[in-house]
C-alpha positions as CSV (number, residue, x, y, z in Angstrom):
1,X,9.0,18.4,22.7
2,X,6.7,15.5,23.2
3,X,5.6,15.0,19.7
4,X,9.0,15.0,18.3
5,X,9.8,12.3,20.7
6,X,6.8,10.2,19.7
7,X,7.9,10.7,16.0
8,X,11.4,9.7,16.7
9,X,9.9,6.4,18.6
10,X,7.6,5.7,15.8
11,X,10.3,6.2,13.3
12,X,12.1,3.3,14.7
13,X,9.1,1.2,15.1
14,X,8.4,1.8,11.5
15,X,12.0,0.7,10.6
16,X,11.3,-2.7,12.4
17,X,7.7,-3.0,10.8
18,X,9.3,-2.2,7.4
19,X,11.9,-5.2,8.1
20,X,9.2,-7.5,9.0
21,X,7.1,-6.4,5.6
22,X,10.2,-7.4,3.8
23,X,10.4,-11.1,5.8
24,X,6.7,-11.7,5.2
25,X,6.9,-10.7,1.4
26,X,10.1,-12.7,1.0
27,X,8.2,-15.6,2.4
28,X,5.3,-15.0,0.2
29,X,7.4,-14.9,-3.1
30,X,10.1,-17.3,-2.2
31,X,9.8,-20.7,-4.1
32,X,9.1,-23.2,-2.2
33,X,7.3,-20.5,0.2
34,X,9.3,-20.4,3.4
35,X,9.2,-17.7,6.0
36,X,12.6,-17.4,7.6
37,X,14.6,-14.7,9.4
38,X,16.1,-13.4,6.3
39,X,16.0,-10.7,3.7
40,X,17.4,-12.9,0.9
41,X,15.5,-14.1,-1.9
42,X,17.9,-16.6,-3.5
43,X,18.4,-18.9,-0.4
44,X,16.4,-20.1,2.6
45,X,19.1,-19.6,5.1
46,X,18.7,-18.2,8.5
47,X,20.6,-14.8,9.2
48,X,22.0,-13.7,12.4
49,X,20.0,-11.4,14.4
50,X,22.1,-8.4,14.0
51,X,21.8,-8.5,10.1
52,X,17.8,-8.0,10.4
53,X,18.1,-4.8,12.2
54,X,16.7,-2.3,9.8
55,X,19.2,-0.3,7.7
56,X,22.1,-1.3,9.7
57,X,21.9,-5.0,8.9
58,X,21.8,-3.9,5.0
59,X,24.9,-1.8,5.4
60,X,26.6,-4.4,7.6
61,X,26.0,-6.9,5.1
62,X,27.3,-4.7,2.2
63,X,24.2,-5.3,0.4
64,X,24.9,-9.1,-0.3
65,X,23.4,-12.0,1.6
66,X,25.7,-13.5,4.5
67,X,25.2,-17.0,3.2
68,X,25.1,-17.3,-0.5
69,X,26.4,-13.8,-1.3
70,X,23.8,-13.0,-3.7
71,X,23.0,-9.3,-4.0
72,X,20.1,-7.8,-2.0
73,X,17.6,-5.7,-3.6
74,X,17.7,-2.0,-2.8
75,X,13.9,-1.7,-2.2
76,X,14.4,-3.7,0.8
77,X,16.3,-0.7,2.3
78,X,13.8,1.8,0.6
79,X,10.9,0.1,2.3
80,X,12.4,0.2,5.9
81,X,13.3,3.8,5.6
82,X,9.8,4.7,4.0
83,X,7.9,3.0,6.7
84,X,9.8,4.6,9.2
85,X,9.4,8.0,7.8
86,X,5.5,7.1,7.1
87,X,5.2,6.0,10.8
88,X,6.7,9.1,12.1
89,X,4.4,11.2,9.7
90,X,1.2,9.5,10.7
91,X,1.8,9.8,14.9
92,X,2.6,13.6,13.7
93,X,-0.4,14.2,12.1
94,X,-3.0,12.2,14.1
95,X,-1.4,11.5,17.6
96,X,-1.9,8.5,19.6
97,X,-5.5,7.9,18.2
98,X,-7.5,5.2,16.7
99,X,-6.9,7.0,13.2
100,X,-3.3,6.3,13.8
101,X,-3.8,2.6,14.6
102,X,-6.1,2.1,11.4
103,X,-3.7,4.1,9.0
104,X,-0.7,1.9,10.1
105,X,-2.7,-1.3,9.6
106,X,-3.8,-0.2,6.2
107,X,-0.2,0.8,5.3
108,X,1.5,-2.5,6.4
109,X,-1.3,-4.4,4.1
110,X,-0.6,-2.1,1.0
111,X,3.6,-2.3,1.6
112,X,3.4,-6.1,1.7
113,X,1.7,-6.1,-1.7
114,X,4.0,-3.4,-3.0
115,X,7.1,-5.7,-2.3
116,X,5.6,-8.8,-3.5
117,X,4.5,-7.2,-6.8
118,X,7.9,-5.4,-7.3
119,X,9.7,-8.7,-6.8
120,X,7.5,-11.2,-8.5
121,X,4.8,-9.3,-10.1
122,X,2.5,-11.3,-7.6
123,X,-0.4,-10.0,-5.8
124,X,-0.8,-12.9,-3.4
125,X,-4.3,-14.0,-2.3
126,X,-2.9,-14.9,1.1
127,X,-2.8,-11.2,1.6
128,X,-5.9,-9.9,-0.3
129,X,-8.4,-12.2,0.9
130,X,-7.6,-12.1,4.6
131,X,-7.2,-8.3,3.8
132,X,-10.9,-8.1,2.5
133,X,-12.2,-9.9,5.6
134,X,-10.2,-7.6,8.3
135,X,-11.0,-4.1,6.2
136,X,-14.9,-5.3,6.2
137,X,-14.9,-6.1,9.9
138,X,-13.0,-2.9,10.7
139,X,-15.3,-0.7,8.5
140,X,-18.4,-2.4,10.1
141,X,-17.0,-1.4,13.6
142,X,-16.1,2.1,12.4
143,X,-19.9,2.4,11.2
144,X,-21.3,1.1,14.7
145,X,-19.2,3.3,16.6
146,X,-20.0,6.2,14.5
147,X,-16.5,6.9,13.6
148,X,-15.1,8.4,10.2
149,X,-11.5,8.0,8.9
150,X,-9.8,11.4,8.1
151,X,-9.8,10.3,4.1
152,X,-13.6,9.6,4.3
153,X,-15.5,12.2,2.0
154,X,-19.2,13.1,2.5
155,X,-21.1,13.2,-0.4
156,X,-23.6,16.2,-1.0
157,X,-26.6,13.8,-1.3
158,X,-29.7,13.2,0.4
159,X,-33.0,11.6,0.4
160,X,-32.7,8.1,-1.2
161,X,-29.3,8.5,-1.8
162,X,-28.3,9.2,1.9
163,X,-27.4,5.8,2.6
164,X,-24.3,6.5,0.5
165,X,-22.7,8.3,3.2
166,X,-23.2,5.3,5.7
167,X,-19.5,4.4,6.4
168,X,-20.1,0.8,5.6
169,X,-21.9,1.2,2.5
170,X,-19.8,3.7,1.2
171,X,-16.8,1.3,1.7
172,X,-18.6,-1.4,-0.3
173,X,-19.5,1.0,-3.2
174,X,-16.1,1.9,-3.3
175,X,-14.9,-1.6,-3.3
176,X,-17.1,-2.4,-6.1
177,X,-16.2,0.7,-8.0
178,X,-12.6,-0.4,-7.9
179,X,-13.3,-3.9,-9.0
180,X,-15.3,-2.9,-11.8
181,X,-13.1,0.1,-13.3
182,X,-9.8,-2.2,-13.0
183,X,-12.0,-5.1,-14.5
184,X,-12.8,-3.0,-17.4
185,X,-9.2,-1.9,-17.9
186,X,-8.2,-5.8,-18.1
187,X,-11.0,-6.5,-20.7
188,X,-10.1,-3.6,-22.5
189,X,-6.5,-4.4,-22.7
190,X,-6.8,-8.0,-23.1
191,X,-4.7,-9.3,-20.7
192,X,-2.6,-6.1,-20.3
193,X,-3.3,-6.2,-16.6
194,X,-3.8,-9.1,-14.3
195,X,-6.7,-9.9,-12.4
196,X,-4.5,-9.4,-9.0
197,X,-4.6,-6.0,-9.7
198,X,-8.4,-6.1,-10.1
199,X,-8.8,-7.5,-6.6
200,X,-6.0,-5.3,-5.1
201,X,-8.2,-2.1,-6.5
202,X,-11.2,-3.6,-4.8
203,X,-9.5,-3.9,-1.5
204,X,-8.4,-0.5,-1.7
205,X,-11.7,0.8,-2.4
206,X,-12.9,-0.9,0.6
207,X,-10.3,0.8,2.4
208,X,-10.9,4.3,1.0
209,X,-14.6,4.2,0.3
210,X,-16.3,6.3,-2.5
211,X,-15.2,8.7,-4.3
212,X,-11.8,8.4,-2.8
213,X,-11.0,5.3,-4.5
214,X,-11.5,7.2,-7.8
215,X,-8.6,9.6,-6.6
216,X,-6.3,6.5,-5.5
217,X,-6.8,5.2,-9.1
218,X,-6.2,8.4,-10.7
219,X,-2.8,8.7,-8.7
220,X,-1.9,5.4,-9.5
221,X,-2.3,5.7,-13.1
222,X,-0.5,9.1,-13.2
223,X,2.3,7.7,-11.2
224,X,2.4,4.4,-13.3
225,X,2.5,6.5,-16.8
226,X,5.3,8.7,-15.5
227,X,7.5,5.7,-14.3
228,X,6.8,4.0,-17.6
229,X,8.0,7.0,-19.5
230,X,11.1,7.4,-17.2
231,X,11.8,3.4,-17.5
232,X,11.7,3.7,-21.4
233,X,13.8,6.9,-21.8
234,X,16.5,5.3,-19.6
235,X,16.1,1.9,-21.4
236,X,15.5,0.1,-18.4
237,X,12.1,-1.6,-20.0
238,X,11.3,-2.2,-23.7
239,X,7.8,-1.1,-24.9
240,X,6.5,-4.8,-24.6
241,X,8.1,-5.2,-21.2
242,X,5.4,-5.6,-18.3
243,X,5.6,-3.2,-15.4
244,X,3.8,-4.0,-12.1
245,X,0.8,-1.7,-11.6
246,X,0.3,-3.0,-8.0
247,X,3.1,-0.9,-6.5
248,X,1.5,2.3,-8.1
249,X,-2.0,1.1,-6.8
250,X,-0.5,0.8,-3.3
251,X,1.1,4.2,-3.4
252,X,-1.8,5.9,-5.0
253,X,-4.0,4.5,-1.8
254,X,-1.4,5.6,0.7
255,X,-1.1,9.3,-1.1
256,X,-5.1,9.2,-1.0
257,X,-5.2,8.4,2.7
258,X,-3.1,11.3,3.6
259,X,-3.8,13.9,1.2
260,X,-6.7,12.6,-0.9
261,X,-9.4,15.0,0.4
262,X,-7.3,18.0,-0.5
263,X,-6.7,16.5,-4.0
264,X,-10.2,16.1,-4.6
265,X,-11.4,19.6,-3.2
266,X,-8.5,21.1,-5.6
267,X,-9.7,19.1,-8.6
268,X,-13.4,20.1,-7.9
269,X,-12.7,23.7,-6.8
270,X,-13.5,25.1,-10.5
271,X,-16.9,23.7,-10.2
272,X,-17.5,25.1,-6.6
273,X,-16.9,28.6,-8.3
């Protein structure tokens, strides 16, 4: 009974955090950059408080800005609902623990980038650079306190390679792996992917560690490929139209945080027979 009450409470907390994500992302993508109490991307007017209530405000505004009447993006509503459901699932899975706090913090960072890349194909340095510093500090604290996040994977190594299972070093190796793999894609594709994606992959590697960053990238590639096929079939995008990859990197990271170890064990299961 109490578990479901916590889930309901965190669902509503997630709704408001999703609304905050939309406000921050809007401030980062608005030109000139301005952080105002609004979900409109076309004007910088301040909305009344009741229109900023998650989901309810979108319905009351009928999907249009209260001031300039520009249509609102549907993903604003989806991010609010998605954050609410994610928070409810996280508290159901982890309870009121440090794993819950860490997962929520990482999820909020990823959701901000997801929204900015959807809206402007922009992965802001204002998010990734402070993100690197904060995740590095958290990884150091986790190592010193002898904790391990639920998604951390212990490698079957010993001897001279035992250091790979030190959480901080494992995070740094994951960061380097994400950076180098996406940088290789940028070089091969000759501009088919931006350096912002490379920095985001490095940040995700720092969050997930090694080899979980590989799982996150694999999920992102599969998700991005399927989405591209659907958009082409639906004629929403042409063969030469760019498709932001950042949202798929963020979703791949979130999927890996929740079910990455199960996916990795499933993939490796034929080798364990």
